[in-house]
C-alpha positions as CSV (number, residue, x, y, z in Angstrom):
1,M,10.6,38.0,-7.7
2,I,12.0,38.6,-4.2
3,E,8.8,37.1,-2.7
4,I,9.1,34.1,-5.0
5,L,12.7,33.5,-3.9
6,Q,11.7,33.9,-0.3
7,F,9.1,31.2,-0.6
8,A,11.4,29.0,-2.6
9,L,14.0,29.1,0.1
10,L,11.3,28.4,2.7
11,G,10.6,25.2,0.8
12,L,14.1,23.9,1.6
13,G,12.7,22.3,4.7
14,A,10.2,20.0,2.9
15,G,12.6,19.5,0.0
16,T,15.4,18.1,2.2
17,I,12.9,15.6,3.7
18,Y,11.9,14.4,0.3
19,A,15.6,14.2,-0.7
20,A,16.6,12.2,2.4
21,L,13.7,9.8,2.2
22,G,14.3,9.4,-1.5
23,T,18.0,8.6,-0.8
24,G,16.8,5.9,1.6
25,V,14.5,4.5,-1.1
26,V,17.4,4.3,-3.5
27,L,19.6,2.6,-0.9
28,T,17.1,-0.1,0.0
29,Y,16.2,-0.7,-3.6
30,Q,19.8,-1.1,-4.7
31,A,20.8,-3.4,-1.9
32,A,17.6,-5.2,-1.0
33,G,15.4,-4.9,-4.1
34,V,12.5,-3.3,-2.1
35,I,10.7,-0.1,-2.8
36,N,10.4,0.8,0.9
37,I,7.3,2.9,1.3
38,S,7.5,2.5,5.1
39,L,10.4,4.9,5.4
40,G,8.1,7.8,6.0
41,A,6.5,6.0,8.9
42,M,9.9,5.0,10.3
43,G,11.0,8.7,10.3
44,M,7.8,9.7,11.9
45,Y,8.2,7.1,14.7
46,I,11.7,8.2,15.5
47,G,10.6,11.8,15.5
48,Y,8.0,11.0,18.1
49,T,10.6,9.0,20.1
50,Y,13.0,11.9,20.2
51,A,10.2,14.4,21.0
52,F,9.0,12.5,24.1
53,L,12.5,11.4,25.1
54,H,13.7,15.0,25.2
55,N,10.6,16.5,26.7
56,E,9.4,13.9,29.1
57,D,12.6,12.0,30.0
58,L,11.0,8.9,28.8
59,L,12.6,6.4,26.3
60,V,9.8,5.0,24.2
61,L,10.8,1.8,22.6
62,P,8.7,-0.5,20.4
63,I,8.4,-2.9,23.4
64,G,7.6,-0.3,26.1
65,T,8.4,2.9,27.9
66,I,11.2,3.2,30.5
67,A,12.3,6.2,32.5
68,T,15.7,7.7,31.6
69,P,17.9,10.4,33.1
70,D,18.0,13.9,31.7
71,L,19.9,13.2,28.5
72,P,21.7,15.9,26.5
73,V,20.7,16.4,22.9
74,W,23.5,14.4,21.3
75,A,22.9,11.5,23.6
76,A,19.1,11.5,22.9
77,M,19.9,11.6,19.2
78,L,22.2,8.6,19.5
79,V,19.6,6.6,21.4
80,C,17.0,7.4,18.8
81,L,19.3,6.5,15.9
82,A,20.0,3.2,17.7
83,V,16.2,2.6,17.9
84,A,16.0,3.4,14.2
85,A,18.7,0.9,13.3
86,L,16.9,-1.7,15.5
87,L,13.6,-1.0,13.7
88,G,15.3,-1.5,10.3
89,L,17.1,-4.7,11.3
90,V,13.9,-6.2,12.8
91,A,11.9,-5.3,9.7
92,Y,14.4,-7.0,7.5
93,A,15.0,-10.1,9.7
94,L,11.4,-10.9,10.5
95,V,9.6,-9.8,7.4
96,F,11.7,-9.1,4.3
97,R,14.4,-11.7,4.7
98,P,11.8,-14.5,4.5
99,L,10.3,-12.7,1.4
100,R,13.6,-12.1,-0.4
101,S,12.5,-14.2,-3.4
102,A,8.8,-13.1,-3.3
103,S,7.1,-10.9,-5.9
104,G,7.4,-7.2,-5.8
105,L,3.7,-6.9,-4.9
106,L,4.1,-9.1,-1.8
107,K,7.1,-6.9,-0.7
108,L,5.0,-3.8,-1.3
109,V,2.2,-5.2,0.8
110,A,4.7,-6.1,3.5
111,A,5.9,-2.5,3.6
112,V,2.3,-1.4,4.0
113,G,2.1,-3.7,7.0
114,I,5.2,-2.1,8.5
115,T,3.7,1.3,8.1
116,M,0.4,0.2,9.8
117,V,2.4,-1.3,12.7
118,L,4.4,1.9,13.2
119,Q,1.3,4.2,13.0
120,S,-0.4,2.0,15.6
121,L,2.6,2.1,17.9
122,V,2.6,5.9,17.8
123,V,-1.1,5.9,18.9
124,L,-0.4,3.3,21.7
125,R,3.0,4.3,23.0
126,F,2.8,8.1,23.1
127,P,0.5,10.1,25.3
128,T,-0.7,12.2,22.3
129,T,-0.3,12.3,18.6
130,S,0.2,16.0,18.7
131,A,3.8,16.6,19.6
132,S,6.4,19.2,18.9
133,V,10.1,18.6,18.4
134,P,12.4,21.1,20.1
135,P,14.7,22.8,17.6
136,I,18.2,21.2,17.3
137,L,19.7,23.2,14.4
138,A,20.2,26.9,14.7
139,N,17.1,28.7,13.5
140,D,18.2,32.3,13.7
141,P,17.0,34.4,10.7
142,V,19.4,35.1,7.9
143,H,19.1,38.3,5.9
144,F,20.5,38.8,2.5
145,G,19.4,40.7,-0.6
146,G,16.0,41.5,1.0
147,L,15.4,37.9,1.9
148,T,14.8,36.5,5.4
149,V,15.1,32.7,5.9
150,S,15.8,30.7,9.0
151,W,19.3,29.3,9.2
152,D,18.0,25.8,9.9
153,R,16.8,25.3,6.3
154,F,20.3,25.7,5.0
155,L,21.8,23.5,7.7
156,L,19.3,20.8,7.0
157,A,20.0,20.9,3.3
158,A,23.7,20.8,4.0
159,V,23.3,17.7,6.2
160,V,21.4,15.8,3.4
161,I,23.9,16.8,0.7
162,V,26.7,15.6,2.9
163,I,25.0,12.3,3.6
164,A,24.3,11.8,-0.1
165,A,28.0,12.5,-0.9
166,L,29.1,10.0,1.7
167,L,26.8,7.3,0.3
168,W,28.1,8.0,-3.2
169,V,31.7,7.6,-1.9
170,L,30.6,4.4,-0.1
171,T,29.1,2.8,-3.1
172,R,32.0,3.8,-5.4
173,F,35.1,3.3,-3.4
174,T,34.5,0.8,-0.6
175,R,34.3,-2.9,-0.7
176,T,30.8,-2.9,0.9
177,G,29.5,-0.3,-1.5
178,L,30.9,-2.1,-4.5
179,A,29.4,-5.3,-3.2
180,M,26.0,-3.6,-3.0
181,R,26.3,-2.5,-6.6
182,A,27.4,-6.0,-7.6
183,V,24.3,-7.5,-5.9
184,A,22.1,-5.0,-7.7
185,E,23.6,-6.0,-11.1
186,D,23.7,-9.8,-10.6
187,E,23.0,-11.4,-7.2
188,R,24.1,-14.9,-8.2
189,A,27.4,-13.7,-9.5
190,A,28.0,-11.6,-6.5
191,T,27.2,-14.6,-4.2
192,L,29.8,-16.7,-6.1
193,L,32.3,-14.0,-5.5
194,G,31.8,-14.4,-1.7
195,H,29.4,-11.5,-1.0
196,S,26.4,-12.0,1.2
197,P,23.2,-10.5,-0.2
198,G,21.5,-11.0,3.1
199,R,24.1,-9.1,5.1
200,L,24.1,-6.2,2.6
201,S,20.3,-6.0,2.7
202,A,20.4,-5.8,6.5
203,L,23.0,-3.0,6.3
204,A,20.9,-1.2,3.8
205,W,17.7,-1.5,5.9
206,M,19.6,-0.2,9.0
207,G,21.2,2.6,7.1
208,S,18.0,3.8,5.4
209,S,16.1,3.6,8.7
210,M,18.7,5.7,10.5
211,L,18.6,8.2,7.7
212,A,14.8,8.5,7.9
213,G,15.1,8.7,11.7
214,L,17.7,11.5,11.5
215,L,15.6,13.6,9.2
216,G,12.5,12.9,11.4
217,I,14.4,14.4,14.3
218,L,16.1,17.3,12.5
219,A,13.1,18.3,10.4
220,G,10.5,17.8,13.1
221,P,10.6,21.4,14.3
222,I,9.9,22.5,10.7
223,T,7.2,20.1,9.6
224,G,5.7,19.1,13.0
225,L,4.6,15.5,13.8
226,D,1.5,13.7,12.6
227,P,1.2,10.0,12.0
228,V,-0.6,10.3,8.6
229,T,1.1,13.4,7.2
230,N,4.6,12.4,8.0
231,S,4.0,8.9,6.6
232,L,2.8,10.4,3.3
233,F,6.1,12.1,2.9
234,I,7.1,8.9,1.2
235,V,5.1,9.8,-1.9
236,P,7.2,12.8,-3.0
237,A,10.2,10.9,-1.9
238,L,9.3,8.1,-4.4
239,A,8.8,10.8,-7.1
240,V,12.4,12.2,-6.6
241,A,13.8,8.7,-6.3
242,I,12.3,7.8,-9.7
243,V,13.8,11.0,-11.1
244,G,17.1,9.6,-9.9
245,R,16.2,6.3,-11.6
246,L,16.6,4.6,-8.2
247,R,20.4,4.7,-8.7
248,S,21.7,8.2,-8.4
249,F,21.9,9.8,-4.9
250,G,22.9,13.2,-6.3
251,I,20.0,13.5,-8.8
252,T,17.6,12.3,-6.1
253,V,18.8,14.9,-3.6
254,A,18.7,17.7,-6.3
255,A,15.2,16.6,-7.4
256,G,13.9,16.5,-3.8
257,I,15.1,20.0,-2.9
258,A,13.8,21.4,-6.2
259,L,10.4,19.7,-5.6
260,G,10.1,21.2,-2.1
261,M,11.0,24.7,-3.4
262,V,8.5,24.5,-6.3
263,Q,5.7,23.4,-3.9
264,S,6.5,26.4,-1.6
265,V,6.3,28.7,-4.6
266,V,2.9,27.2,-5.6
267,L,1.7,28.0,-2.1
268,K,2.6,31.7,-2.7
269,L,0.9,31.7,-6.1
270,Q,-2.3,30.3,-4.5
271,G,-2.4,33.3,-2.2
272,D,-1.8,35.7,-5.1
273,Y,-4.3,34.3,-7.6
274,S,-7.7,33.3,-6.3
275,W,-8.6,31.5,-9.5
276,L,-6.0,28.8,-8.7
277,P,-7.3,25.8,-6.7
278,Q,-6.8,26.4,-3.0
279,T,-6.7,22.8,-2.0
280,G,-4.3,20.0,-2.9
281,L,-2.5,21.7,-5.7
282,R,0.9,21.2,-4.1
283,E,0.2,17.5,-3.5
284,V,-0.5,17.0,-7.2
285,L,3.0,17.9,-8.2
286,P,4.7,14.6,-7.0
287,F,2.2,12.6,-9.1
288,L,2.9,14.7,-12.1
289,V,6.7,14.3,-11.5
290,I,6.2,10.5,-11.4
291,V,4.1,10.3,-14.6
292,V,6.3,12.7,-16.6
293,T,9.6,11.0,-15.5
294,L,8.3,7.5,-16.4
295,A,6.9,8.8,-19.7
296,V,10.3,10.3,-20.7
297,S,12.4,7.5,-19.4
298,G,10.5,4.7,-21.1
299,G,8.1,3.7,-18.3
300,S,10.1,1.2,-16.4
301,L,12.3,1.2,-13.3
302,P,15.9,-0.1,-13.6
303,S,16.0,-3.9,-13.3
304,R,18.0,-5.6,-10.7
305,G,19.9,-8.9,-10.7
306,T,18.0,-10.2,-7.7
307,E,16.4,-13.6,-8.1
308,E,12.7,-13.3,-7.3
309,D,9.5,-15.0,-8.3
310,P,7.3,-12.4,-10.0
311,R,4.4,-14.8,-10.3
312,L,1.1,-14.1,-8.5
313,P,-0.9,-16.9,-6.9
314,A,-2.5,-19.2,-9.4
315,V,-6.1,-18.6,-10.6
316,P,-8.4,-21.6,-10.2
317,R,-9.7,-22.9,-13.5
318,G,-13.4,-23.5,-12.8
319,G,-14.2,-20.9,-10.2
320,A,-16.9,-21.3,-7.7
321,S,-19.8,-23.7,-8.5
322,P,-23.4,-22.6,-8.5
323,I,-23.9,-24.7,-5.3
324,T,-21.2,-22.8,-3.5
325,V,-22.6,-19.4,-4.6
326,G,-26.1,-20.4,-3.6
327,A,-25.0,-21.7,-0.2
328,T,-23.0,-18.5,0.4
329,L,-26.0,-16.4,-0.5
330,L,-28.3,-18.3,1.8
331,V,-25.8,-18.0,4.7
332,G,-25.7,-14.2,4.0
333,V,-29.5,-13.9,4.0
334,A,-29.7,-15.9,7.2
335,L,-27.1,-13.6,8.9
336,V,-29.0,-10.5,7.8
337,L,-32.2,-11.8,9.3
338,T,-30.6,-13.1,12.4
339,L,-28.1,-10.3,13.4
340,D,-29.2,-6.9,14.6
341,G,-27.8,-3.6,15.7
342,P,-24.1,-3.1,15.2
343,Y,-23.5,-6.7,14.1
344,R,-25.9,-6.2,11.1
345,T,-24.1,-2.9,10.3
346,A,-20.8,-4.8,10.4
347,L,-22.2,-7.4,8.1
348,T,-23.3,-4.7,5.6
349,T,-19.8,-3.2,5.8
350,T,-18.4,-6.7,5.0
351,V,-20.7,-7.0,2.0
352,V,-19.6,-3.6,0.6
353,S,-16.0,-4.4,1.3
354,V,-16.3,-7.6,-0.7
355,L,-17.1,-5.5,-3.7
356,V,-13.9,-3.4,-3.3
357,C,-11.9,-6.6,-2.9
358,L,-13.5,-8.1,-6.1
359,S,-12.2,-5.0,-8.0
360,I,-8.7,-5.8,-6.7
361,V,-9.1,-9.5,-7.7
362,V,-9.9,-8.4,-11.3
363,V,-7.2,-5.8,-11.8
364,T,-4.4,-7.6,-9.9
365,G,-5.4,-11.2,-9.5
366,M,-6.6,-11.7,-13.1
367,L,-5.0,-8.9,-15.1
368,G,-1.7,-8.8,-13.2
369,Q,-1.6,-5.0,-12.8
370,I,-0.9,-3.5,-9.4
371,S,-3.4,-0.8,-8.4
372,L,-3.2,1.0,-5.1
373,A,-6.1,3.5,-5.9
374,Q,-9.2,1.4,-5.9
375,M,-10.8,3.4,-3.1
376,T,-10.1,6.5,-5.2
377,F,-12.6,5.1,-7.8
378,A,-15.0,4.3,-5.0
379,G,-14.7,7.8,-3.7
380,A,-15.2,9.4,-7.1
381,A,-18.5,7.4,-7.6
382,G,-19.7,8.1,-4.0
383,F,-19.2,11.9,-4.2
384,V,-20.7,12.1,-7.7
385,L,-23.7,10.2,-6.4
386,S,-24.0,12.7,-3.5
387,N,-23.9,15.7,-5.9
388,L,-26.4,14.1,-8.3
389,T,-28.9,13.3,-5.7
390,T,-28.7,16.5,-3.5
391,R,-27.9,19.2,-6.1
392,A,-29.3,17.8,-9.4
393,H,-32.1,15.8,-7.7
394,I,-31.5,12.7,-9.8
395,G,-32.8,9.6,-8.1
396,F,-32.4,5.9,-8.3
397,P,-31.3,4.2,-10.6
398,F,-30.0,6.9,-12.9
399,A,-27.8,8.6,-10.3
400,P,-25.9,5.4,-9.3
401,L,-25.5,4.4,-13.0
402,I,-24.0,7.8,-13.9
403,A,-21.7,7.7,-10.8
404,V,-20.5,4.2,-11.7
405,A,-20.0,5.2,-15.4
406,L,-17.8,8.1,-14.3
407,A,-15.8,5.7,-12.1
408,V,-15.3,3.5,-15.1
409,I,-14.1,6.4,-17.2
410,L,-11.6,7.4,-14.5
411,G,-10.4,3.8,-14.3
412,V,-9.8,3.6,-18.1
413,A,-7.9,7.0,-17.9
414,V,-5.7,5.5,-15.1
415,A,-5.1,2.5,-17.3
416,V,-3.4,4.6,-19.9
417,P,0.0,4.6,-18.0
418,A,-0.4,0.8,-17.6
419,L,0.0,0.5,-21.4
420,R,3.7,1.3,-20.9
421,I,4.5,0.4,-17.3
422,R,3.6,-2.6,-15.1
423,G,4.4,-4.2,-11.8
424,V,5.6,-2.2,-8.8
425,T,6.2,0.8,-11.1
426,L,2.5,1.0,-11.8
427,G,1.8,0.6,-8.1
428,V,3.9,3.7,-7.4
429,V,1.9,5.6,-10.1
430,T,-1.4,4.6,-8.6
431,L,-0.2,5.4,-5.1
432,G,0.7,8.9,-6.3
433,L,-2.7,9.2,-8.0
434,A,-4.5,8.2,-4.8
435,V,-2.8,10.9,-2.8
436,A,-3.3,13.5,-5.5
437,V,-7.0,12.9,-5.9
438,S,-7.5,12.6,-2.1
439,E,-5.8,16.0,-1.5
440,F,-7.0,17.8,-4.6
441,V,-10.6,16.6,-5.0
442,F,-11.8,14.7,-1.9
443,K,-10.7,17.5,0.5
444,N,-12.1,20.3,-1.6
445,P,-15.0,21.7,0.3
446,G,-16.7,23.0,-2.8
447,W,-16.8,19.6,-4.4
448,T,-17.1,17.1,-1.5
449,G,-18.2,19.2,1.5
450,G,-14.8,19.2,3.1
451,M,-14.8,18.4,6.8
452,G,-18.6,18.4,6.9
453,G,-18.9,15.6,4.3
454,S,-21.4,15.0,1.6
455,R,-25.0,13.9,2.3
456,V,-26.5,11.0,0.4
457,P,-30.3,10.6,0.6
458,E,-31.9,7.3,1.7
459,L,-32.1,4.7,-1.1
460,R,-35.7,4.2,-2.2
461,L,-36.8,1.3,-4.3
462,F,-40.4,1.2,-5.7
463,G,-41.3,4.1,-3.4
464,A,-40.1,2.3,-0.2
465,G,-37.1,3.4,1.8
466,L,-34.5,0.7,2.4
467,G,-32.9,2.5,5.3
468,N,-29.1,2.4,6.0
469,G,-26.5,-0.2,6.8
470,G,-28.3,-1.3,10.0
471,D,-31.6,-2.0,8.4
472,I,-32.7,-5.3,6.9
473,G,-33.9,-3.8,3.6
474,F,-30.7,-2.2,2.6
475,A,-28.6,-5.1,3.9
476,L,-30.5,-7.5,1.6
477,F,-30.2,-5.1,-1.3
478,A,-26.5,-4.8,-0.9
479,L,-26.1,-8.6,-0.5
480,F,-28.0,-9.4,-3.7
481,A,-26.1,-6.6,-5.6
482,V,-22.7,-7.8,-4.5
483,T,-23.7,-11.5,-5.2
484,A,-24.6,-10.5,-8.8
485,C,-21.2,-8.8,-9.2
486,A,-19.4,-11.8,-7.8
487,I,-21.2,-14.1,-10.2
488,G,-20.2,-11.7,-13.0
489,V,-16.5,-12.0,-11.9
490,I,-16.8,-15.8,-11.9
491,W,-18.4,-15.8,-15.3
492,L,-15.6,-13.4,-16.5
493,R,-13.0,-16.0,-15.6
494,R,-14.7,-18.5,-17.9
495,T,-15.1,-16.2,-20.9
496,R,-12.6,-15.5,-23.7
497,L,-11.9,-12.1,-22.2
498,G,-11.0,-13.6,-18.9
499,G,-8.6,-16.1,-20.6
500,Q,-7.0,-13.2,-22.5
501,M,-6.6,-11.3,-19.2
502,L,-4.8,-14.3,-17.7
503,M,-2.5,-14.6,-20.7
504,V,-1.6,-10.9,-20.4
505,R,-0.9,-11.5,-16.7
506,A,1.3,-14.4,-17.5
507,N,3.4,-12.9,-20.3
508,E,2.5,-9.8,-22.3
509,R,4.9,-10.6,-25.1
510,A,3.6,-14.1,-25.6
511,A,0.0,-12.7,-25.5
512,A,0.8,-10.1,-28.1
513,A,2.4,-12.8,-30.3
514,A,-0.8,-14.8,-30.0
515,G,-2.7,-11.9,-31.5
516,I,-4.2,-10.4,-28.3
517,N,-4.8,-6.7,-28.2
518,I,-2.8,-5.9,-25.0
519,A,-3.9,-2.3,-24.8
520,G,-7.6,-3.2,-25.2
521,I,-7.4,-5.9,-22.6
522,K,-5.8,-3.6,-20.0
523,L,-8.2,-0.8,-20.6
524,T,-11.2,-3.2,-20.3
525,G,-9.8,-4.8,-17.1
526,F,-9.2,-1.5,-15.4
527,G,-12.6,-0.3,-16.5
528,I,-14.3,-3.4,-15.0
529,A,-12.4,-3.1,-11.8
530,A,-13.1,0.6,-11.5
531,G,-16.8,-0.1,-12.1
532,L,-16.8,-2.7,-9.2
533,A,-15.1,-0.2,-6.9
534,G,-17.5,2.6,-8.0
535,T,-20.4,0.4,-7.2
536,A,-18.9,-0.2,-3.8
537,G,-18.6,3.6,-3.3
538,V,-22.3,4.0,-4.3
539,L,-23.4,1.4,-1.8
540,L,-21.2,2.9,0.9
541,G,-22.8,6.3,0.4
542,Y,-26.3,4.8,0.7
543,Q,-25.2,2.8,3.7
544,Q,-23.7,5.7,5.7
545,E,-26.0,8.4,4.2
546,S,-23.0,10.7,4.4
547,L,-19.5,10.5,2.9
548,A,-16.3,12.1,4.1
549,F,-12.8,12.1,2.5
550,Q,-11.5,9.9,5.3
551,N,-13.6,7.1,3.9
552,F,-11.4,7.0,0.8
553,D,-8.0,7.9,2.3
554,V,-4.9,6.4,0.6
555,F,-4.2,4.2,3.6
556,V,-7.7,2.7,3.2
557,S,-6.7,1.6,-0.3
558,L,-3.5,0.2,1.0
559,T,-5.3,-1.7,3.7
560,Y,-7.6,-3.3,1.2
561,V,-4.8,-4.4,-1.0
562,A,-3.0,-5.9,2.0
563,V,-6.1,-7.7,3.2
564,V,-7.0,-9.1,-0.2
565,Y,-3.5,-10.4,-0.8
566,L,-3.6,-12.0,2.6
567,A,-7.0,-13.6,1.9
568,G,-6.3,-14.7,-1.7
569,I,-5.9,-12.1,-4.4
570,S,-6.7,-14.4,-7.4
571,R,-9.9,-15.9,-6.1
572,V,-13.5,-14.7,-5.6
573,S,-13.5,-16.7,-2.3
574,G,-10.4,-14.6,-1.3
575,A,-12.5,-11.4,-1.8
576,V,-15.2,-12.8,0.4
577,I,-12.7,-13.7,3.2
578,A,-11.1,-10.3,2.8
579,G,-14.4,-8.6,3.2
580,L,-14.9,-10.4,6.5
581,M,-11.5,-9.3,7.7
582,A,-11.7,-5.7,6.4
583,P,-11.8,-2.9,8.9
584,G,-15.3,-2.5,10.2
585,G,-16.2,-5.9,8.8
586,L,-18.0,-8.7,10.7
587,V,-14.9,-10.7,11.8
588,Y,-13.1,-7.4,12.7
589,Y,-16.0,-6.2,14.8
590,A,-16.7,-9.5,16.4
591,L,-13.1,-10.0,17.5
592,D,-13.1,-6.5,18.9
593,R,-16.2,-7.1,20.9
594,W,-15.3,-10.7,22.1
595,L,-11.7,-10.1,22.9
596,D,-12.1,-6.5,24.0
597,L,-9.1,-5.4,21.9
598,G,-10.2,-1.8,21.9
599,K,-7.2,0.4,21.1
600,Y,-5.0,-2.7,20.3
601,N,-7.2,-3.7,17.4
602,A,-5.2,-1.9,14.8
603,I,-1.8,-3.2,15.8
604,V,-3.0,-6.7,16.3
605,S,-4.5,-6.7,12.8
606,A,-1.2,-5.2,11.3
607,I,1.0,-7.8,13.1
608,G,-1.4,-10.6,12.0
609,L,-1.1,-9.4,8.5
610,L,2.7,-9.5,8.5
611,L,2.7,-13.0,10.1
612,A,0.3,-14.3,7.5
613,L,2.3,-12.8,4.6
614,V,5.4,-14.5,5.8
615,T,3.8,-17.9,6.6
616,T,1.1,-18.0,3.9
617,P,2.2,-16.0,0.8
618,G,-0.4,-17.6,-1.4
619,G,-3.3,-16.3,0.7
620,V,-5.8,-17.9,3.1
621,A,-8.1,-19.0,0.3
622,G,-5.4,-20.7,-1.7
623,E,-4.0,-22.4,1.4
624,A,-7.5,-23.6,2.4
625,D,-8.1,-24.9,-1.1
626,R,-4.7,-26.7,-1.1
627,Q,-5.4,-28.4,2.2
628,L,-8.9,-29.4,1.1
629,R,-7.5,-31.0,-2.1
630,W,-4.9,-32.8,-0.1
631,L,-7.5,-34.1,2.3
632,V,-9.8,-35.3,-0.6
633,G,-6.8,-37.0,-2.2
634,R,-6.0,-38.8,1.0
635,L,-9.5,-40.0,1.4
636,R,-9.7,-41.3,-2.2
637,R,-6.3,-43.0,-2.1
638,P,-6.7,-46.8,-1.5
639,A,-5.0,-48.0,1.6
640,V,-1.7,-49.8,1.0
641,P,-0.8,-52.4,3.6
642,E,2.7,-52.1,5.2
643,P,5.1,-54.8,3.8
644,S,6.1,-57.6,6.1
645,G,9.7,-58.2,7.1
646,E,10.0,-61.3,4.8
647,Q,8.8,-59.2,1.9
648,V,11.3,-56.5,2.6
649,A,14.1,-59.0,2.9
650,A,13.1,-60.8,-0.4
651,L,13.0,-57.4,-2.2
652,G,16.4,-56.5,-0.9
653,E,17.9,-59.8,-2.0
654,E,16.3,-59.6,-5.5
655,T,17.6,-56.0,-5.9
656,G,21.1,-57.2,-4.8
657,H,21.1,-59.9,-7.5
658,A,20.0,-57.4,-10.1
659,V,22.9,-55.0,-9.2
660,S,25.4,-57.9,-9.4
661,R,24.2,-58.9,-12.8
662,T,24.4,-55.3,-14.0
663,T,27.9,-55.0,-12.7
């Protein structure tokens, strides 16, 4: 029992981080209506800023690095908090203020873009991503009752509790706090009373960013600094914020501290009991907290009074014509035969990426359900394929079919929570699932090879080897397979099932009143989307001949969702454009080679994503279609001659007489 208490107290460090970030999530949701999944990245960036400012006497800002005098700790912290406030204000003013009335999915994608920008900035602006934060809080050991714990854990927990108490006082007894609560209840009524929702949202963004930055500095000595790990702290923070129903600061803090302590105890139990899984068990807990909380509370987040347009971009009626599909296929074949070397490999990556994007088009664009775990289904199929081919020695086509079937089963299982929840809430659930599966399954060396990866034998068709992604044989095979899947999605749009999916997307209650089986449609839609993603995972395995857990990281899933929304999430053509723009795709690789972007490729892509989201919320494919229809309409419209001066005068005189008679 003493050892369990010892580990529980050691978990105060991680627990207070979850509590602080969860408090920031509650604050931004109440005042701005955004589930800010970029808070973890903001805290990470400020932690790096403080580390190098304190160690190297360099002030690293988003715009550059300038030399500074030797600053004391308190001055360095003030500078870093000012940078954090600036980051929050810039994120709101340039990205989320133009998207105030956008759908929850678009805001979620924008937060993904902010996270990508900050991670890229860390790689560019800091000499190394491995940094240590000098301790600020006293870390002397405290001994009591046989326990020994560093003093900084208790001080960090006290800081978070005090901040949560101050925020509670602010929202209960000050004019600004009461205005935030009023905006959360009814934005229109609060505006009529003289409150400015924009100003309150800006304050919330600045406050939550400063809170994340403060914890990034104070907790840095305990957790260390890593661009990916620190950004993923947002997942347990979302879990504890949901426990607090995105309203209560006190419950959120208590849940965060408790979650950190339980995770630490699980770490002790893993050391005591060898039969427990040794990988990813702690990371599964936040996902279980999210699912259980939503199941108990009714499966929905508290609604806000913010006026927003929850509609997704419109789905075209007819879909692509056979001529368009045939022309696209011919262009693809010509490119496969023309390109060689890295360009053909990039083209193959584009083709496989189109399949992942098609799965997102089905589940989100047609069914209206937000899924941030499509690469999880791809990874499940890919690793199953590897085990079937290398251990069970099952060849083509049975091994790929079994792998895709298991991906479909997993997709249907994930769809079960979607029977009760929807929208951004479902996005949070699938995000937690993606992290849990990645840590618990994909990083398990016994199942997926761990750091060494999993080998996939060469694809052989009729006894002939097709090679990998750089060979003509496999590139053509992948192209025809993906084309068949794209034709299937186009056909699905025209079927009765596709129409029912669109009715569920538009209004579930109206669809149920019309006699549609909502549960069956959701399960079917998720199964189809998971099957498409699983097929992409199989092709990716054959293309690379080796799979690693990095191929299916949660940020890869988030990147695909962002790119598909940018290209056109409700269109098959959007999936094709997204495949071209996907990381490693043809356009991505060509721009890197032609413009010599090098290390700036990631940040240029992230900033371009944010700009496109703000300027073209309907997607590139939708905007191109709209412009084309406008051009065709202008060409078909008969020319109308300009009226002469005499005609205008006569019309004016006639109108004047008519008005006089009426009077």
